[in-house]
C-alpha positions, -999 to 999 in steps of 0.1 A, spaced: 0 0 0 29 24 9 44 18 -25 12 27 -43 9 59 -23 45 67 -32 38 62 -69 7 84 -67 26 112 -49 54 110 -76 28 111 -104 10 141 -88 43 159 -83 53 154 -119 19 167 -130 21 198 -107 56 207 -118 55 195 -154 80 210 -178 72 236 -204 94 253 -230 82 289 -231 72 312 -203 61 348 -211 77 345 -245 111 334 -229 122 300 -243 140 273 -224 119 269 -192 128 235 -177 111 238 -144 86 261 -126 73 257 -91 44 281 -83 32 280 -47 6 308 -51 -29 297 -44 -55 319 -59 -88 306 -46 -91 309 -8 -107 281 12 -125 288 45 -98 268 62 -69 288 47 -49 310 71 -37 343 56 -17 356 86 20 352 78 12 335 45 9 365 22 35 380 -2 21 411 -18 -15 399 -12 -8 364 -27 -14 334 -5 17 312 -6 8 276 1 31 247 -9 10 217 -20 39 194 -13 46 185 23 81 173 30 111 174 6 107 175 -31 128 159 -59 125 160 -96 150 151 -124 148 173 -154 153 165 -191 183 181 -208 212 196 -188 218 225 -164 254 234 -174 243 269 -185 212 275 -164 193 307 -155 177 304 -120 151 326 -104 143 319 -68 119 340 -47 117 339 -9 109 361 21 140 350 40 173 359 23 202 374 43 209 373 80 239 354 95 227 318 99 228 297 68 197 277 61 199 255 30 167 256 9 176 231 -18 198 223 -48 192 229 -85 217 212 -107 250 220 -90 237 252 -74 230 251 -36 204 277 -26 205 290 10 194 320 30 228 335 23 227 331 -14 238 306 -40 270 285 -40 281 266 -72 316 253 -74 337 285 -77 306 306 -85 288 323 -57 260 349 -52 262 363 -17 234 382 1 251 409 21 222 419 44 223 416 82 185 412 83 163 385 66 142 401 39 123 392 7 145 390 -24 145 377 -59 178 357 -66 188 356 -102 218 333 -110 234 323 -143 265 303 -149 284 285 -177 301 252 -168 305 230 -198 335 211 -184 316 193 -156 289 166 -157 260 182 -138 230 162 -127 199 181 -139 179 178 -107 157 199 -84 159 190 -48 140 211 -22 145 205 15 116 199 38 106 232 54 111 233 92 104 270 95 67 277 92 73 314 84 95 306 54 77 314 21 90 303 -13 63 315 -37 80 308 -70 110 291 -86 119 293 -123 147 273 -140 158 278 -176 182 255 -193 202 283 -210 218 316 -202 191 341 -209 198 373 -227 198 405 -205 164 416 -219 148 382 -212 162 382 -176 147 417 -171 113 404 -183 113 375 -159 126 398 -130 99 424 -139 72 398 -137 84 385 -103 91 420 -89 56 433 -97 39 402 -85 57 398 -52 65 435 -44 102 430 -43 125 456 -58 152 444 -82 170 477 -87 183 493 -55 210 514 -70 216 493 -102 206 505 -136 181 479 -146 149 486 -165 116 469 -159 104 454 -191 71 437 -202 66 407 -224 60 431 -253 93 448 -247 78 480 -233 100 497 -207 78 500 -177 104 516 -155 133 535 -170 161 533 -145 183 561 -160 154 585 -165 142 577 -130 176 575 -114 167 594 -83 137 572 -76 151 537 -79 141 527 -44 112 504 -33 100 501 -69 65 486 -68 37 482 -93 3 471 -104 -3 458 -139 -14 431 -163 8 410 -185 -12 380 -198 18 362 -213 32 357 -177 -2 353 -161 4 385 -142 -26 404 -130 -15 425 -100 -45 447 -88 -31 458 -55 5 461 -43 29 472 -16 67 468 -14 82 442 8 105 469 23 77 494 29 45 489 48 35 526 45 22 527 9 -4 505 -7 -19 510 -41 -51 493 -51 -77 492 -79 -106 505 -58 -110 492 -23 -81 470 -9 -90 434 -5 -74 407 17 -58 391 -13 -51 401 -49 -73 374 -63 -103 388 -43 -100 422 -59 -128 423 -86 -115 453 -105 -100 452 -140 -71 465 -160 -65 464 -197 -38 440 -209 -5 458 -211 -14 485 -186 10 492 -157 16 518 -130 50 515 -113 63 538 -86 96 543 -68 109 568 -42 139 590 -36 150 572 -5 146 602 17 132 603 53 96 592 58 88 624 77 75 659 71 97 689 66 91 721 86 75 749 67 102 770 50 103 807 43 126 806 13 121 772 -3 105 768 -37 84 741 -19 75 760 13 48 736 27 52 708 51 57 682 24 73 649 32 110 645 25 102 613 6 90 619 -29 77 593 -54 78 591 -91 53 570 -110 57 557 -146 25 548 -163 19 526 -194 -18 527 -203 -28 505 -231 -65 515 -229 -85 547 -235 -97 552 -199 -75 569 -174 -61 545 -148 -78 551 -114 -66 538 -80 -69 541 -43 -38 548 -23 -34 538 14 -9 556 36 -1 541 71 10 569 94 10 573 131 19 599 157 -3 627 143 -30 646 163 -67 640 155 -70 675 140 -41 670 116 -49 665 79 -28 647 53 -29 657 17 -17 637 -13 0 661 -37 2 650 -74 25 668 -98 17 660 -134 52 667 -146 86 680 -137 76 716 -146 46 715 -122 68 701 -95 95 728 -99 68 754 -98 50 737 -68 17 732 -88 -2 702 -77 -35 684 -77 -44 678 -40 -65 650 -25 -75 650 11 -69 617 29 -98 600 47 -85 588 81 -95 553 93 -75 541 122 -38 546 114 -45 547 77 -52 576 54 -71 566 22 -69 587 -9 -96 577 -34 -101 579 -71 -66 590 -80 -64 597 -118 -30 588 -131 -13 604 -161 -42 626 -173 -17 646 -195 -6 613 -212 31 620 -208 37 587 -189 49 601 -156 36 615 -124 52 627 -91 36 625 -57 42 632 -21 22 639 11 16 672 29 8 677 65 -16 704 74 -14 711 112 -23 741 133 12 756 133 19 752 96 -13 771 87 -1 802 105 6 831 81 43 836 87 61 853 58 96 864 49 94 901 40 131 908 34 144 921 1 172 903 -17 195 931 -7 185 926 29 194 889 27 227 897 11 235 919 41 224 893 67 191 911 75 161 889 79 126 902 84 97 879 93 61 891 95 36 874 119 -2 876 122 -14 904 145 -35 880 166 -3 861 175 8 887 201 20 882 228 46 857 218 83 849 222 108 837 196 143 822 193 166 813 165 189 783 161 215 772 136 206 739 120 242 733 110 257 737 145 226 733 166 237 764 185 213 790 198 218 822 178 191 843 195 179 833 229 141 834 237 130 870 232 97 887 237 81 896 204 72 933 205 75 944 168 61 932 135 81 921 115 107 903 136 141 916 125 174 897 127 206 916 119 240 905 109 231 869 103 259 848 88 253 825 59 238 795 76 207 773 78 183 785 105 153 774 125 129 800 139 108 789 169 78 811 178 60 803 211 26 814 223 11 803 255 -14 775 251 -4 767 215 20 744 197 54 759 188 54 775 153 85 765 134 99 780 102 132 773 85 152 794 62 186 788 45 208 819 39 237 799 24 219 773 3 216 795 -28 254 794 -32 257 759 -19 250 741 -51 261 706 -63 280 720 -93 316 722 -105 333 750 -122 347 727 -149 334 694 -165 351 671 -190 332 663 -222 334 626 -230 307 624 -257 277 619 -235 253 645 -219 263 655 -183 233 657 -160 234 681 -131 220 669 -98 203 701 -86 182 708 -55 149 714 -73 131 708 -39 143 742 -27 153 763 -57 143 770 -93 169 768 -120 174 780 -156 203 766 -176 215 785 -207 236 767 -232 265 783 -251 241 786 -281 216 805 -259 190 776 -255 174 776 -221 161 747 -199 138 755 -169 130 719 -157 150 687 -150 168 671 -165 194 698 -167 220 686 -193 253 699 -205 253 687 -241 287 697 -254 317 719 -248 315 756 -240 304 779 -212 269 774 -197 251 798 -174 231 784 -144 206 808 -128 195 798 -93 165 815 -78 148 812 -44 112 818 -34 117 856 -30 131 858 -65 167 864 -54 190 851 -81 226 839 -84 243 831 -117 270 805 -120 292 799 -151 299 762 -159 326 753 -183 326 720 -203 361 713 -216 378 688 -239 400 663 -222 431 681 -234 419 714 -222 409 699 -188 443 682 -185 461 715 -192 440 732 -165 449 705 -140 486 710 -146 483 743 -128 460 730 -100 471 734 -64 457 700 -55 483 672 -55 461 642 -45 426 635 -33 413 601 -20 381 590 -3 380 557 14 362 533 17 344 539 -15 318 524 -16 309 526 21 283 504 39 279 524 71 283 561 60 318 564 75 345 577 52 380 594 53 389 622 30 426 627 23 438 658 5 474 668 -4 480 704 -15 510 720 -31 509 748 -5 492 755 28 455 765 24 423 763 44 399 736 32 361 733 30 343 700 23 307 697 13 288 665 7 257 665 -15 232 636 -21 220 627 -56 191 652 -52 216 681 -49 209 686 -12 237 695 10 238 670 39 273 676 55 299 702 55 331 711 73 357 738 74 393 731 83 423 754 92 452 759 68 474 729 61 490 711 31 481 676 42 446 667 54 432 634 68 396 641 77 372 613 91 336 621 83 303 603 86 269 607 70 236 589 75 240 554 59 213 560 32 220 539 1 227 560 -29 252 582 -49 268 613 -34 292 640 -46 319 653 -23 330 689 -31 365 699 -18 373 736 -19 403 758 -13 400 796 -19 414 793 -55 395 762 -68 374 732 -61 373 695 -69 346 669 -69 347 632 -60 318 607 -65 309 585 -35 286 556 -30 269 540 -1 255 505 -8 
């Protein structure tokens, strides 16, 4: 009787995991194990069993073995799980000669290592070529002893797939399971039809926590609601969110997608600012959406935001910017969130109504203090002389105020009774400031203003032309820019590109209309080398580069004794760290910045010139 049961089990296993040759238009599929269960039975438990609203339930209890036709000397493996990383090695199975574990894949001299201290959801993609060994074409999966381990899908191809075919498979898995494949790599998301659903280079500042909804019938993909495995804050859904994706009754046209990623900034609200081009209490984190709509009807969704710690009277607004120009000019469509528990629900969001394929969005906090009509009334000449005038509503009296430096955290003006309107500060040095206004019985009113930012820009005096456009990483969150080319052509919205040699003019403007003009020279390699021969810099090094923890050491050797200034900008052009150092000819400067994954630019200045060094945290 036991032999009969064994044969039945083997037959069922072969039926469940039968081989096919093409998947989503990609040839060479040798094996697929799909553990997603669409229909939900009354006895099914969803808690701890969902990956992006898909119920993961392996129909095979115990270990699993299958021998494949053909060979696996040049395989392409795709393995999805919610538990990759950590420090303890848990072996999940073996495919051909590849051993898959929680720490990655080991295969003779080939390895794919997961460098993550915490267990998390990942898509492992592994290819190899090993024609010199006899490799047994088997799939062996160990019996699961961890009830929280989820392995929703495994795909095995018997050949090294082309880069575009790999991207198609990874895109399908990423959208379905809410797992980002990019981080800081330049990898596009591509549909079965070859449409670029997420352009990594065009969206280079938003390649974090990429998530999507969409339909691609060739892969059997029909994602109607989605959240990222790294981010529980944002959920997007076709109409009302359901317990599982399968239970969502809404429809999408075949070939329609909405993908979104963020700029990896803090999930918190800024203080209202008196000089910024975006003066409201918007969130530091910003999202970009790329939309591919194959139908005639505008794609419409709900968006769910999980946010705690706000007062009952606070309101949260979803701000939609139709394009880069609208964002730079702070023009948005606003949707008020409906608060239910710790979630804010934004209904009937219309995506890409101008049909340009992109949208930007963030959230805005409306609280009692941010609604106070506090205004900067200084002239540009005032600001240039360190004179700051701030008007306050007449009903705010009596009040007190103080002023702090955000760079040094020092108190510049101790608490002072407000007796005049406007408040006037004299002889302020270039710095980034926080004004705190206090009135008895009310929350503190906070406003920030940056007197040095307009000249603290992530730009160099000289660039080298190497045949490709040079994109400037500018702080469009705080300033407006106009770039004028040597031929007189102007650009007022990102991307700001240097498209050849010559002298460009960059105009930088703040909220008050105060302007600074910066010349930027793009030189041939020969001209740049000639310029460097007269440089006062002997040597610059930054280590480690890349860094994992945000710690770095900057070493600078000069030809003569000079004072030194270092400024570190992120990829959004925002100054995040700076330091000034007394005269020397040899500097060794340890620095640290928050360990936020991404690209940075380190600007190193002496009075006569400056240099830039690219830096990476991964």
